[in-house]
N, C-alpha and C positions, 0 to 999 in steps of 0.2 A: 355378159358380165358387166358391161359398162352402163346398166340401167339401175344399179343397186336393188334390183328386185322389184323395180316399180315400172309399169306398164299403164297405158291409158287403154280401156276397154270401151268400146264404142255402143255397145250395149251387153244386156246379160244375156248371154245364149242358153242359159239354162232356164229362162222364163219365158221368153217369146221366140217366134220363129222369123220375126222381122226385125231387121236393125232400126229402131228407133229409140229415142230417150237421150238423156244427156251422158256424155263420156264420164266414166267414173275412174278415179286413180286408184288402181289396184296395187297390192304389194305381194312379193313371194316370201318365203322364207330364204334368208341368205347367210346363217350362220347354222352350226351344230347346236342342238340344244334348244333350238324356237319350237320345234314341234316335238310333241308327245311321241316319246319312241315305241310304245305300243301302236299307235296308230300308223306309224311307219312301217312296222313290221307285218301290220295287217294289209295295209297297202301292197307291200311288196308280195305277200301270198296271194293276195286278190288278183293282182296283175302279173304276176310272174317275173317281177324283176328282183334285183338284189342293189340295194342301197350302198352297203360296202362295196360292192364290186365298180358301182358308180362312182363312189368318191375315189377309189384307186384309179380309174380310168380317167379322172379328171385331176388327178393331183399333180400333173404338169402345167395347167393354165395358169397364169399370172392372174391374182386377183388385183383390180384397180384400187389406188387409194381412194377412200370416201371423200368427196368434197365437204368441207365445212357446211353444215346447213341442209345436206342432203337427206338426211333422216329428221323429218321434222317433228317426229313422235319424241325425239328425244329433247325437244325444248317446249312441247306441249303446244304447239301451234300448227296448224297447216291450211291449204286452200281448200276452197269448196265450189265445186261449181252447181250452178243452178238452172232451173229451165224458165223462159220468159217468153210470154206471147206478145208479139208486135204487131201492130197493122202494117200491111204490105203496101209500100210505095208504087204507085202507079204511073 
């Protein structure tokens, strides 16, 4: 709840079986209406879960106030990580 739906992934688990590469900032849906409802229903059917029930189960969890600047897409700028090869000092 306190990450605003953002976490750093150290590798793309669906592409490789070894953890290498640069970390990537990933974001999750954090509000109703951000994801296509038809896709949610299909996911629920396929996985045997109920989004309405999950929402009801989580109704009592307080949401944190979003800090100013936490949602970079709202202002059109964000940070980007990059990979750089360097000589090793011996």
